[in-house]
DSSP file (Angstrom, degrees, kcal/mol; ACC not computed):
  #  RESIDUE AA STRUCTURE BP1 BP2  ACC     N-H-->O    O-->H-N    N-H-->O    O-->H-N    TCO  KAPPA ALPHA  PHI   PSI    X-CA   Y-CA   Z-CA
    1    1 A M              0   0    0      0, 0.0     5,-0.1     0, 0.0     0, 0.0   0.000 360.0 360.0 360.0 138.0    6.8   -6.1   21.0
    2    2 A H    >>  -     0   0    0      1,-0.1     3,-2.1    21,-0.0     4,-0.5  -0.580 360.0-123.4 -75.6 135.1    7.1   -5.1   17.5
    3    3 A P  G >4 S+     0   0    0      0, 0.0     3,-1.2     0, 0.0     4,-0.2   0.790 108.6  58.7 -56.9 -31.3    4.1   -6.3   15.4
    4    4 A Y  G >4 S+     0   0    0      1,-0.2     3,-1.2     2,-0.2   127,-0.1   0.810  97.3  60.9 -63.3 -29.0    6.3   -8.1   12.9
    5    5 A D  G <4 S+     0   0    0     -3,-2.1    -1,-0.2     1,-0.2    -3,-0.0   0.638  96.0  63.5 -75.3  -7.9    7.7  -10.2   15.7
    6    6 A T  G << S+     0   0    0     -3,-1.2     2,-0.9    -4,-0.5    -1,-0.2   0.474  76.1  96.9 -88.7  -2.6    4.2  -11.5   16.3
    7    7 A I    <   +     0   0    0     -3,-1.2   124,-0.2    -4,-0.2   125,-0.1  -0.797  42.6 159.7 -91.6 113.9    3.9  -13.1   13.0
    8    8 A V        +     0   0    0     -2,-0.9     2,-0.3     6,-0.2    -1,-0.2   0.468  56.9   3.6-112.7  -7.2    4.8  -16.7   13.7
    9    9 A S  S    S-     0   0    0      2,-0.1    -1,-0.2   122,-0.1     0, 0.0  -0.963  73.1 -99.0-165.8 172.9    3.3  -18.7   10.8
   10   10 A R  S    S+     0   0    0     -2,-0.3     2,-0.8    -3,-0.1     5,-0.1   0.288  76.4 126.2 -86.0  10.1    1.5  -18.4    7.5
   11   11 A D    >   -     0   0    0      1,-0.2     3,-1.2     3,-0.1     4,-0.4  -0.552  51.0-157.5 -75.3 108.8   -1.8  -19.2    9.2
   12   12 A V  G >  S+     0   0    0     -2,-0.8     3,-0.8     1,-0.3    -1,-0.2   0.791  90.7  59.7 -64.3 -24.8   -4.1  -16.3    8.2
   13   13 A G  G 3  S+     0   0    0      1,-0.2    -1,-0.3    -3,-0.1    -2,-0.1   0.816 106.3  47.2 -67.4 -32.0   -6.3  -16.9   11.3
   14   14 A A  G <  S+     0   0    0     -3,-1.2    -1,-0.2     2,-0.1    -6,-0.2   0.400  80.4 126.5 -93.7   5.0   -3.3  -16.3   13.6
   15   15 A F    <   -     0   0    0     -3,-0.8     2,-1.7    -4,-0.4     3,-0.3  -0.407  67.3-124.7 -61.7 143.1   -2.2  -13.1   11.8
   16   16 A P     >  +     0   0    0      0, 0.0     4,-1.9     0, 0.0     3,-0.3  -0.453  49.9 154.5 -86.4  65.2   -1.9  -10.3   14.4
   17   17 A L  H  >  +     0   0    0     -2,-1.7     4,-2.6     1,-0.2     5,-0.1   0.852  68.4  58.2 -67.6 -28.9   -4.2   -7.9   12.7
   18   18 A D  H  > S+     0   0    0     -3,-0.3     4,-0.7     2,-0.2    -1,-0.2   0.913 107.6  47.7 -56.1 -44.5   -5.1   -6.1   16.0
   19   19 A E  H >4 S+     0   0    0     -3,-0.3     3,-0.7     1,-0.2     4,-0.3   0.908 113.4  47.3 -67.1 -38.2   -1.4   -5.3   16.6
   20   20 A F  H >< S+     0   0    0     -4,-1.9     3,-1.7     1,-0.2    -1,-0.2   0.887 102.8  63.3 -74.6 -33.8   -0.9   -4.0   13.0
   21   21 A S  H 3< S+     0   0    0     -4,-2.6    -1,-0.2     1,-0.3    -2,-0.2   0.744 107.8  43.1 -58.9 -21.2   -4.0   -1.9   13.2
   22   22 A K  T << S+     0   0    0     -4,-0.7    -1,-0.3    -3,-0.7    -2,-0.2   0.460  89.5 112.5 -99.1  -4.0   -2.4    0.1   16.0
   23   23 A Y  S X  S-     0   0    0     -3,-1.7     3,-1.9    -4,-0.3    -3,-0.0  -0.547  70.4-133.2 -76.6 130.3    1.0    0.2   14.2
   24   24 A P  T 3  S+     0   0    0      0, 0.0    -1,-0.1     0, 0.0    -4,-0.0   0.786 105.5  53.1 -52.0 -33.0    1.9    3.8   13.0
   25   25 A R  T 3  S+     0   0    0     21,-0.1    91,-2.0     2,-0.0     2,-0.3   0.276  83.8 114.0 -91.4  11.8    2.9    2.7    9.5
   26   26 A F  E <   -A  115   0A   0     -3,-1.9    89,-0.2    89,-0.2    87,-0.0  -0.664  44.6-174.8 -81.0 137.9   -0.5    0.9    9.1
   27   27 A M  E     -A  114   0A   0     87,-3.5    87,-1.0    -2,-0.3     2,-0.3  -0.787   5.9-166.7-140.3  92.9   -2.7    2.5    6.3
   28   28 A P  E     -A  113   0A   0      0, 0.0     2,-0.4     0, 0.0    85,-0.2  -0.625   5.5-165.9 -79.0 141.2   -6.2    1.2    5.8
   29   29 A V  E     -A  112   0A   0     83,-3.1    83,-2.7    -2,-0.3     2,-0.1  -0.977   9.2-146.5-132.6 117.6   -7.8    2.4    2.6
   30   30 A D  E >   -A  111   0A   0     -2,-0.4     3,-1.9    81,-0.3    81,-0.2  -0.460  27.0-114.4 -81.7 153.8  -11.5    2.0    2.2
   31   31 A W  T 3  S+     0   0    0     79,-0.9    53,-0.3     1,-0.3    52,-0.1   0.699 117.7  47.4 -66.8 -17.3  -12.9    1.3   -1.4
   32   32 A R  T 3  S+     0   0    0     51,-0.1    -1,-0.3     2,-0.1    79,-0.1   0.328  83.5 131.2-100.5   9.6  -14.7    4.7   -1.3
   33   33 A E    <   -     0   0    0     -3,-1.9     2,-0.2     1,-0.1    51,-0.1  -0.295  54.2-127.8 -65.8 145.7  -11.7    6.7    0.0
   34   34 A E     >  -     0   0    0      1,-0.1     4,-1.8    49,-0.0     3,-0.4  -0.618  19.5-113.7 -92.6 155.2  -10.8    9.9   -1.9
   35   35 A E  H  > S+     0   0    0     -2,-0.2     4,-2.3     1,-0.2     5,-0.2   0.850 112.0  54.2 -58.1 -39.9   -7.4   10.6   -3.1
   36   36 A P  H  > S+     0   0    0      0, 0.0     4,-2.4     0, 0.0    -1,-0.2   0.927 108.4  50.4 -59.9 -39.2   -6.6   13.6   -0.8
   37   37 A R  H  > S+     0   0    0     -3,-0.4     4,-2.3     2,-0.2    -2,-0.2   0.884 109.8  51.0 -64.1 -40.4   -7.5   11.5    2.2
   38   38 A I  H  X S+     0   0    0     -4,-1.8     4,-1.8     2,-0.2    -1,-0.2   0.846 109.5  50.9 -68.7 -35.3   -5.1    8.6    0.9
   39   39 A L  H  X S+     0   0    0     -4,-2.3     4,-1.8     2,-0.2    -2,-0.2   0.932 110.7  48.7 -68.3 -42.3   -2.3   11.2    0.4
   40   40 A S  H  X S+     0   0    0     -4,-2.4     4,-2.2     1,-0.2    -2,-0.2   0.931 111.6  49.3 -55.7 -47.6   -2.8   12.4    4.0
   41   41 A A  H  X S+     0   0    0     -4,-2.3     4,-2.3     1,-0.2    -1,-0.2   0.842 107.4  55.5 -65.5 -30.8   -2.7    8.8    5.3
   42   42 A F  H  X S+     0   0    0     -4,-1.8     4,-3.0     2,-0.2     6,-0.3   0.930 109.4  44.9 -65.0 -46.4    0.4    8.1    3.4
   43   43 A F  H  X S+     0   0    0     -4,-1.8     4,-1.9     2,-0.2    -2,-0.2   0.822 113.3  50.7 -65.5 -31.0    2.3   11.1    5.0
   44   44 A K  H  < S+     0   0    0     -4,-2.2    -2,-0.2    -5,-0.2    -1,-0.2   0.935 113.9  45.4 -73.9 -40.3    1.0   10.2    8.4
   45   45 A A  H  < S+     0   0    0     -4,-2.3    -2,-0.2     1,-0.2    -3,-0.2   0.935 121.4  37.3 -64.1 -48.1    2.2    6.5    7.9
   46   46 A T  H  < S-     0   0    0     -4,-3.0    -1,-0.2    -5,-0.2    -2,-0.2   0.841  93.7-136.3 -73.2 -35.9    5.6    7.5    6.5
   47   47 A G     <  +     0   0    0     -4,-1.9    -3,-0.1     1,-0.3    -4,-0.1   0.505  56.2 143.4  76.3   8.0    6.4   10.5    8.7
   48   48 A L        -     0   0    0     -6,-0.3    -1,-0.3    -5,-0.2     2,-0.2  -0.485  60.4 -99.9 -72.2 150.0    7.6   12.2    5.6
   49   49 A P        -     0   0    0      0, 0.0    -1,-0.1     0, 0.0    -5,-0.0  -0.498  22.7-153.9 -70.5 141.8    6.9   16.0    5.3
   50   50 A A    >   +     0   0    0     -2,-0.2     3,-2.1     2,-0.1    -2,-0.0   0.610  57.6 116.4 -89.1 -16.0    3.9   16.7    3.1
   51   51 A E  T 3  S+     0   0    0      1,-0.3     3,-0.1    17,-0.0     0, 0.0  -0.244  78.1  23.3 -63.0 141.6    5.2   20.2    2.2
   52   52 A G  T 3  S+     0   0    0      1,-0.2    17,-1.0    16,-0.1     2,-0.4   0.382 103.4  97.9  82.7  -2.2    5.9   20.5   -1.5
   53   53 A T  E <   +D   68   0B   0     -3,-2.1     2,-0.3    15,-0.2    -1,-0.2  -0.942  46.5 155.7-113.9 139.7    3.6   17.6   -2.5
   54   54 A A  E     -D   67   0B   0     13,-2.6    13,-2.9    -2,-0.4     2,-0.5  -0.990  42.1-120.4-156.3 155.0    0.0   18.2   -3.7
   55   55 A L  E     -D   66   0B   0     -2,-0.3     2,-0.4    11,-0.2    11,-0.2  -0.932  34.3-174.0 -97.7 126.0   -2.8   16.8   -5.7
   56   56 A E  E     -D   65   0B   0      9,-2.6     9,-2.2    -2,-0.5     2,-0.5  -0.964  25.4-118.6-121.9 140.5   -3.7   19.0   -8.7
   57   57 A M  E     -D   64   0B   0     -2,-0.4     2,-0.9     7,-0.2     7,-0.2  -0.641  17.3-140.4 -78.9 129.1   -6.6   18.5  -11.0
   58   58 A D  E >>> -D   63   0B   0      5,-3.3     4,-2.2    -2,-0.5     5,-0.6  -0.781  11.4-162.0 -83.5 106.1   -5.7   18.1  -14.6
   59   59 A E  T 345S+     0   0    0     -2,-0.9    -1,-0.2     1,-0.2     5,-0.0   0.797  86.8  58.5 -62.4 -29.2   -8.4   20.1  -16.4
   60   60 A R  T 345S+     0   0    0      1,-0.2    -1,-0.2    -3,-0.1    -2,-0.0   0.917 123.2  18.2 -65.8 -44.3   -7.6   18.3  -19.6
   61   61 A T  T <45S-     0   0    0     -3,-0.6    -2,-0.2     2,-0.2    -1,-0.2   0.534  92.8-128.7-107.6  -5.3   -8.3   14.7  -18.3
   62   62 A S  T  <5S+     0   0    0     -4,-2.2     2,-0.3     1,-0.3    -3,-0.2   0.624  72.8 113.9  62.7  16.5  -10.4   15.4  -15.2
   63   63 A Y  E   <S-D   58   0B   0     -5,-0.6    -5,-3.3     1,-0.1    -1,-0.3  -0.742  70.1-103.5-109.3 161.1   -8.0   13.2  -13.1
   64   64 A Y  E     -DE  57  75B   0     11,-0.7    11,-2.0    -2,-0.3     2,-0.4  -0.418  23.9-149.8 -74.1 155.5   -5.6   14.2  -10.4
   65   65 A Q  E     -DE  56  74B   0     -9,-2.2    -9,-2.6     9,-0.2     2,-0.5  -0.996  13.1-135.5-127.3 130.7   -2.0   14.5  -10.8
   66   66 A L  E     -DE  55  73B   0      7,-3.4     7,-2.9    -2,-0.4     2,-0.4  -0.752  31.8-167.8 -82.9 125.0    0.3   13.8   -7.8
   67   67 A V  E     +DE  54  72B   0    -13,-2.9   -13,-2.6    -2,-0.5     2,-0.3  -0.975  23.6 163.5-125.9 128.2    2.9   16.7   -7.9
   68   68 A R  E >  S-DE  53  71B   0      3,-2.1     3,-2.0    -2,-0.4   -15,-0.2  -0.897  71.5 -48.8-143.0 115.0    6.1   17.1   -6.0
   69   69 A G  T 3  S-     0   0    0    -17,-1.0    -1,-0.0    -2,-0.3   -17,-0.0  -0.420 122.8 -21.4  56.6-125.3    8.5   19.8   -7.4
   70   70 A S  T 3  S+     0   0    0     -2,-0.1     2,-0.4    -3,-0.1    -1,-0.3   0.501 116.8 100.8 -90.1  -0.9    8.8   19.2  -11.1
   71   71 A E  E <   -E   68   0B   0     -3,-2.0    -3,-2.1    23,-0.0     2,-0.4  -0.658  49.0-175.7 -85.7 133.7    7.6   15.6  -11.0
   72   72 A R  E     -E   67   0B   0     -2,-0.4     2,-0.4    -5,-0.2    -5,-0.2  -0.992   7.8-172.1-132.9 135.4    4.1   14.8  -11.9
   73   73 A V  E     -E   66   0B   0     -7,-2.9    -7,-3.4    -2,-0.4    17,-0.1  -0.989  23.7-127.3-129.6 121.7    2.3   11.4  -11.8
   74   74 A D  E     -E   65   0B   0     -2,-0.4    -9,-0.2    -9,-0.2   -10,-0.0  -0.273  10.4-158.1 -68.1 150.0   -1.2   10.9  -13.2
   75   75 A V  E     +E   64   0B   0    -11,-2.0   -11,-0.7    15,-0.1    12,-0.1  -0.641  25.4 174.6-128.5  67.8   -3.9    9.3  -11.0
   76   76 A P        +     0   0    0      0, 0.0     2,-0.3     0, 0.0    10,-0.1  -0.436   4.7 177.5 -83.7 157.4   -6.3    8.0  -13.6
   77   77 A W        +     0   0    0     -2,-0.1     2,-0.3     9,-0.1     5,-0.2  -0.957  20.2 104.5-149.6 167.0   -9.3    5.9  -12.7
   78   78 A G  S    S-     0   0    0      3,-3.2     5,-0.0    -2,-0.3     3,-0.0  -0.983  82.3 -19.6 156.5-150.0  -12.3    4.3  -14.5
   79   79 A D  S    S+     0   0    0     -2,-0.3     3,-0.1     1,-0.2    -1,-0.1   0.824 136.4  38.0 -65.0 -33.3  -13.4    0.9  -15.6
   80   80 A E  S    S+     0   0    0      1,-0.2     2,-0.4    -3,-0.0    64,-0.2   0.715 123.3  31.8 -91.4 -21.8   -9.9   -0.7  -15.5
   81   81 A A  S    S-     0   0    0     62,-0.1    -3,-3.2    65,-0.1    -1,-0.2  -0.992  70.1-133.7-143.1 134.3   -8.6    1.1  -12.3
   82   82 A S     >  -     0   0    0     -2,-0.4     4,-2.3    -5,-0.2     5,-0.2  -0.520  26.7-119.5 -82.1 156.1  -10.1    2.4   -9.2
   83   83 A A  H  > S+     0   0    0      1,-0.2     4,-2.5     2,-0.2     5,-0.1   0.873 112.6  54.1 -58.7 -41.7   -9.1    5.8   -7.9
   84   84 A Q  H  > S+     0   0    0    -53,-0.3     4,-2.0     2,-0.2    -1,-0.2   0.928 110.8  42.2 -65.1 -46.5   -7.8    4.3   -4.8
   85   85 A H  H  > S+     0   0    0      1,-0.2     4,-2.4     2,-0.2     5,-0.2   0.933 113.7  53.0 -67.2 -40.4   -5.4    1.8   -6.4
   86   86 A S  H  X S+     0   0    0     -4,-2.3     4,-2.6     1,-0.2    -2,-0.2   0.884 108.9  50.7 -60.3 -41.6   -4.3    4.4   -8.9
   87   87 A M  H  X S+     0   0    0     -4,-2.5     4,-2.2     2,-0.2    -1,-0.2   0.914 110.5  47.9 -66.1 -39.4   -3.5    6.7   -6.0
   88   88 A L  H  X S+     0   0    0     -4,-2.0     4,-2.2     2,-0.2    -2,-0.2   0.904 112.1  49.3 -65.8 -41.2   -1.4    4.1   -4.2
   89   89 A V  H  X S+     0   0    0     -4,-2.4     4,-2.4     2,-0.2    -1,-0.2   0.910 109.0  53.9 -66.5 -37.1    0.5    3.2   -7.3
   90   90 A A  H  X S+     0   0    0     -4,-2.6     4,-2.5     1,-0.2    -2,-0.2   0.932 110.7  46.9 -60.0 -44.4    1.1    7.0   -7.9
   91   91 A L  H  X S+     0   0    0     -4,-2.2     4,-2.4     1,-0.2    -1,-0.2   0.867 110.5  50.6 -68.1 -35.3    2.5    7.3   -4.5
   92   92 A Q  H  X S+     0   0    0     -4,-2.2     4,-1.1     2,-0.2    -1,-0.2   0.858 110.9  50.1 -67.0 -36.0    4.6    4.3   -4.9
   93   93 A R  H  < S+     0   0    0     -4,-2.4     4,-0.2    -5,-0.2    -2,-0.2   0.947 117.2  41.3 -63.3 -47.6    6.0    5.7   -8.3
   94   94 A M  H  < S+     0   0    0     -4,-2.5    -2,-0.2     1,-0.2     3,-0.2   0.854 129.6  25.0 -70.0 -38.8    6.8    8.9   -6.6
   95   95 A F  H >X S+     0   0    0     -4,-2.4     4,-2.6    -5,-0.2     3,-2.2   0.297  87.4 108.4-106.9   0.2    8.2    7.7   -3.3
   96   96 A G  T 3<  +     0   0    0     -4,-1.1    -1,-0.1     1,-0.3    -2,-0.1   0.699  65.9  70.1 -67.6 -20.8    9.4    4.2   -4.4
   97   97 A A  T 34 S+     0   0    0     -4,-0.2    -1,-0.3    -3,-0.2    -2,-0.1   0.729 121.7  14.3 -65.8 -20.4   13.1    5.2   -4.3
   98   98 A S  T <4 S+     0   0    0     -3,-2.2    21,-2.4     1,-0.3    22,-0.3   0.669 127.5  40.1-123.0 -28.6   12.8    5.3   -0.5
   99   99 A H  E  <  -B  118   0A   0     -4,-2.6     2,-0.4    19,-0.3    -1,-0.3  -0.873  56.0-152.4-131.3 157.1    9.5    3.6    0.6
  100  100 A S  E     -B  117   0A   0     17,-2.4    17,-1.7    -2,-0.3     2,-0.6  -0.999  10.2-147.9-132.1 125.3    7.4    0.6   -0.4
  101  101 A I  E     -B  116   0A   0     -2,-0.4    38,-2.5    15,-0.2     2,-0.5  -0.835  23.6-167.7 -88.6 119.5    3.7    0.4    0.0
  102  102 A R  E     -BC 115 138A   0     13,-3.1    13,-2.2    -2,-0.6     2,-0.4  -0.926  15.2-133.1-117.7 138.0    2.7   -3.3    0.8
  103  103 A Y  E     -BC 114 137A   0     34,-3.7    34,-2.2    -2,-0.5     2,-1.6  -0.673  20.4-123.3 -83.7 133.3   -0.7   -4.8    0.7
  104  104 A L  E >>  - C   0 136A   0      9,-3.4     3,-1.1    -2,-0.4     4,-0.6  -0.613  36.6-157.3 -76.6  92.7   -1.7   -7.0    3.6
  105  105 A N  T 34  +     0   0    0     30,-2.4    49,-0.1    -2,-1.6    -3,-0.0  -0.354  68.4  13.0 -72.2 151.8   -2.6  -10.0    1.6
  106  106 A H  T 34 S+     0   0    0     44,-0.1    -1,-0.3     2,-0.1    30,-0.1   0.603 112.2  82.6  68.5  12.4   -4.9  -12.6    3.0
  107  107 A G  T <4 S+     0   0    0     -3,-1.1     2,-0.3    28,-0.1    -2,-0.1   0.699  74.6  47.5-131.4 -20.3   -6.1  -10.2    5.9
  108  108 A C     <  -     0   0    0     -4,-0.6    -2,-0.1     1,-0.2     4,-0.1  -0.784  53.5-142.0-129.5 175.7   -8.8   -7.7    5.1
  109  109 A A  S    S-     0   0    0     -2,-0.3    -1,-0.2     2,-0.2     4,-0.1   0.415  75.3 -25.5-105.7-116.2  -12.1   -7.3    3.5
  110  110 A D  S    S+     0   0    0      2,-0.1   -79,-0.9   -80,-0.0     2,-0.6   0.530 123.2  74.8 -85.5   5.3  -13.4   -4.4    1.3
  111  111 A T  E    S-A   30   0A   0    -81,-0.2     2,-0.4   -80,-0.1   -81,-0.3  -0.964  86.7-135.4-102.4 125.3  -11.0   -2.0    3.1
  112  112 A G  E     -A   29   0A   0    -83,-2.7   -83,-3.1    -2,-0.6     2,-0.5  -0.609  14.3-146.7 -80.4 133.9   -7.6   -2.6    1.8
  113  113 A C  E     +A   28   0A   0     -2,-0.4    -9,-3.4    -9,-0.3     2,-0.3  -0.867  23.0 176.0-106.7 131.4   -4.9   -2.8    4.5
  114  114 A F  E     -AB  27 103A   0    -87,-1.0   -87,-3.5    -2,-0.5     2,-0.4  -0.926  18.6-156.6-133.2 154.2   -1.5   -1.5    3.6
  115  115 A V  E     -AB  26 102A   0    -13,-2.2   -13,-3.1    -2,-0.3     2,-0.5  -0.994   9.0-153.5-132.0 141.9    1.7   -0.9    5.5
  116  116 A V  E     + B   0 101A   0    -91,-2.0     2,-0.3    -2,-0.4   -15,-0.2  -0.966  23.9 156.5-117.4 126.1    4.4    1.5    4.4
  117  117 A E  E     - B   0 100A   0    -17,-1.7   -17,-2.4    -2,-0.5     2,-0.1  -0.902  47.9 -88.7-133.8 163.5    8.1    1.1    5.4
  118  118 A T  E  >  - B   0  99A   0     -2,-0.3     4,-2.8   -19,-0.2   -19,-0.3  -0.392  40.4-114.5 -67.4 155.7   11.4    2.2    4.0
  119  119 A N  H  > S+     0   0    0    -21,-2.4     4,-2.2     1,-0.2   -20,-0.1   0.901 119.7  51.7 -58.1 -39.0   12.8   -0.1    1.4
  120  120 A E  H  > S+     0   0    0    -22,-0.3     4,-2.1     2,-0.2    -1,-0.2   0.869 108.8  50.4 -68.2 -37.9   15.7   -0.9    3.8
  121  121 A D  H  > S+     0   0    0      2,-0.2     4,-3.3     1,-0.2     5,-0.2   0.955 107.7  53.3 -62.2 -46.7   13.2   -1.8    6.6
  122  122 A W  H  X S+     0   0    0     -4,-2.8     4,-3.1     1,-0.2     5,-0.2   0.942 109.7  48.9 -48.3 -53.5   11.4   -4.1    4.3
  123  123 A R  H  X S+     0   0    0     -4,-2.2     4,-1.8     1,-0.2    -1,-0.2   0.892 113.0  46.3 -47.2 -47.2   14.7   -5.8    3.5
  124  124 A S  H  X S+     0   0    0     -4,-2.1     4,-2.4     2,-0.2    -1,-0.2   0.901 112.2  50.2 -67.6 -45.3   15.6   -6.2    7.1
  125  125 A L  H  X S+     0   0    0     -4,-3.3     4,-2.2     1,-0.2     7,-0.2   0.937 111.2  49.4 -65.1 -42.4   12.0   -7.4    8.1
  126  126 A E  H  < S+     0   0    0     -4,-3.1    -1,-0.2    -5,-0.2    -2,-0.2   0.871 111.7  48.5 -66.3 -31.2   12.1  -10.1    5.3
  127  127 A R  H  < S+     0   0    0     -4,-1.8    -1,-0.2    -5,-0.2    -2,-0.2   0.897 114.9  45.4 -66.9 -39.6   15.5  -11.3    6.4
  128  128 A A  H  < S+     0   0    0     -4,-2.4    -2,-0.2     1,-0.2    -1,-0.2   0.782 126.6  22.8 -74.4 -28.2   14.4  -11.5   10.1
  129  129 A N    ><  -     0   0    0     -4,-2.2     3,-2.0    -5,-0.2     4,-0.4  -0.892  60.0-160.2-149.6 109.7   11.1  -13.2    9.5
  130  130 A P  T 3> S+     0   0    0      0, 0.0     4,-0.6     0, 0.0     3,-0.3   0.699  91.3  68.0 -68.0 -11.7   10.3  -15.3    6.4
  131  131 A H  H 3> S+     0   0    0   -124,-0.2     4,-1.2     1,-0.2     5,-0.1   0.595  81.3  76.4 -76.6  -8.9    6.5  -14.9    7.1
  132  132 A V  H X> S+     0   0    0     -3,-2.0     4,-2.2    -7,-0.2     3,-0.7   0.953  93.7  50.0 -65.1 -51.0    6.7  -11.1    6.3
  133  133 A R  H 34 S+     0   0    0     -4,-0.4    -1,-0.2    -3,-0.3    -2,-0.2   0.845 105.2  59.5 -55.4 -38.7    6.8  -11.8    2.5
  134  134 A W  H 3< S+     0   0    0     -4,-0.6    -1,-0.2    27,-0.3    27,-0.2   0.869 115.8  31.5 -58.3 -40.1    3.8  -14.1    2.8
  135  135 A F  H << S+     0   0    0     -4,-1.2   -30,-2.4    -3,-0.7     2,-0.6   0.728 113.5  59.8 -95.1 -25.0    1.5  -11.4    4.2
  136  136 A F  E  <  -C  104   0A   0     -4,-2.2   -32,-0.2   -32,-0.2    -1,-0.2  -0.912  59.6-176.5-123.4 113.0    2.8   -8.2    2.6
  137  137 A T  E     -C  103   0A   0    -34,-2.2   -34,-3.7    -2,-0.6     5,-0.1  -0.879  34.2-108.6-107.9 126.1    2.8   -7.9   -1.2
  138  138 A P  E >   -C  102   0A   0      0, 0.0     3,-1.8     0, 0.0     4,-0.5  -0.328  25.3-130.7 -50.9 129.5    4.3   -4.7   -3.0
  139  139 A I  G >  S+     0   0    0    -38,-2.5     3,-1.3     1,-0.3   -37,-0.1   0.833 104.3  62.6 -51.7 -40.2    1.5   -2.7   -4.4
  140  140 A D  G 3  S+     0   0    0    -39,-0.3    -1,-0.3     1,-0.3   -38,-0.1   0.595  99.1  54.6 -69.4  -9.8    3.2   -2.5   -7.8
  141  141 A L  G <  S+     0   0    0     -3,-1.8    -1,-0.3     2,-0.1    -2,-0.2   0.603  97.1  82.3 -89.5 -19.4    3.0   -6.2   -8.2
  142  142 A L  S <  S-     0   0    0     -3,-1.3     3,-0.1    -4,-0.5    11,-0.1  -0.499  75.0-122.8 -97.4 153.1   -0.8   -6.5   -7.7
  143  143 A P  S    S-     0   0    0      0, 0.0     2,-0.2     0, 0.0    -1,-0.1  -0.240  73.5 -48.2 -70.9 177.0   -3.8   -5.9  -10.0
  144  144 A D     >  -     0   0    0    -64,-0.2     4,-2.1     1,-0.2     3,-0.4  -0.326  54.7-153.6 -55.5 121.4   -6.3   -3.3   -8.7
  145  145 A V  T  4 S+     0   0    0      1,-0.2    -1,-0.2     2,-0.2     8,-0.1   0.774  92.0  46.5 -66.3 -26.6   -6.8   -4.3   -5.1
  146  146 A F  T  4 S+     0   0    0      1,-0.1    -1,-0.2  -116,-0.1    -2,-0.1   0.645 121.9  32.7 -94.2 -19.8  -10.2   -2.7   -5.0
  147  147 A K  T  4 S+     0   0    0     -3,-0.4    -2,-0.2   -67,-0.1    -1,-0.1   0.569  98.7  90.8-114.8 -18.0  -11.5   -4.1   -8.2
  148  148 A S  S  < S-     0   0    0     -4,-2.1     2,-0.3     1,-0.1     0, 0.0  -0.366  83.0 -97.7 -84.5 157.8   -9.9   -7.6   -8.5
  149  149 A D    >>  -     0   0    0      1,-0.1     4,-1.4    -2,-0.1     3,-1.0  -0.588  30.9-123.3 -75.5 141.7  -11.2  -10.9   -7.3
  150  150 A V  H 3> S+     0   0    0      1,-0.3     4,-2.8    -2,-0.3     5,-0.2   0.814 110.7  61.6 -53.3 -38.8   -9.7  -11.8   -4.0
  151  151 A D  H 3> S+     0   0    0      1,-0.2     4,-2.3     2,-0.2    -1,-0.3   0.894 103.1  50.4 -58.9 -39.9   -8.4  -15.1   -5.5
  152  152 A D  H <> S+     0   0    0     -3,-1.0     4,-1.8     1,-0.2    -1,-0.2   0.920 110.9  49.1 -68.3 -38.2   -6.2  -13.1   -8.0
  153  153 A L  H  X S+     0   0    0     -4,-1.4     4,-2.7     1,-0.2    -2,-0.2   0.933 112.3  48.2 -66.7 -44.0   -4.8  -11.0   -5.1
  154  154 A V  H  X S+     0   0    0     -4,-2.8     4,-2.8     1,-0.2     5,-0.2   0.878 108.7  53.2 -69.1 -30.6   -4.0  -14.1   -3.0
  155  155 A R  H  X S+     0   0    0     -4,-2.3     4,-1.9    -5,-0.2    -1,-0.2   0.892 112.4  45.4 -68.8 -35.1   -2.3  -15.9   -6.0
  156  156 A V  H  X S+     0   0    0     -4,-1.8     4,-2.6    -5,-0.2     5,-0.2   0.950 113.4  49.5 -67.2 -46.0   -0.1  -12.9   -6.5
  157  157 A G  H  X S+     0   0    0     -4,-2.7     4,-2.4     1,-0.2    -2,-0.2   0.860 111.6  48.4 -57.9 -40.1    0.6  -12.7   -2.8
  158  158 A K  H  X S+     0   0    0     -4,-2.8     4,-1.5     2,-0.2    -1,-0.2   0.884 110.0  53.0 -65.0 -39.4    1.5  -16.4   -2.6
  159  159 A T  H  < S+     0   0    0     -4,-1.9     4,-0.4    -5,-0.2     3,-0.3   0.944 113.5  42.0 -60.4 -47.0    3.7  -16.1   -5.5
  160  160 A Y  H >< S+     0   0    0     -4,-2.6     3,-1.4     1,-0.2    -2,-0.2   0.916 113.4  53.8 -63.8 -41.4    5.6  -13.2   -3.9
  161  161 A G  H 3< S+     0   0    0     -4,-2.4   -27,-0.3     1,-0.3    -1,-0.2   0.771 108.7  48.3 -73.6 -21.2    5.7  -14.9   -0.6
  162  162 A E  T 3<        0   0    0     -4,-1.5    -1,-0.3    -3,-0.3    -2,-0.2   0.409 360.0 360.0 -98.1   2.5    7.2  -18.1   -1.9
  163  163 A T    <         0   0    0     -3,-1.4    -1,-0.2    -4,-0.4    -2,-0.2   0.487 360.0 360.0 -94.7 360.0   10.0  -16.5   -3.9
């Protein structure tokens, strides 16, 4: 059975986290995770080829830049943004035309749990199961997942899930 088919309610306690933790598109990111590891996890989750995409250090800013062909996306971090959240947002900006990184709202602790699907798959999953929107919030709608108060993340997730 597909893990999305096992989501039968909005009950956080009944969410099939074990099934999703084995799902190939599941991407856990620890709050201490380094950007290169997040990049590798993204390619593993999506099945996209990693060739032609790299992280390069910008000597001027001391931040990474996500580079693919002539496209460059900054991955800044500091007081306002964690390196982990910035990396996920950079990936979303670069690959957002085809894929969406969604945060598993209401489900994880200090490790952020994410699932990456194609945009078309997300649309199909949301049409087939109204509970998908409740649990999976697009990364680009969220404040920093690793620095924000859980209540703020839940509020955004509920707003998205109820639209």
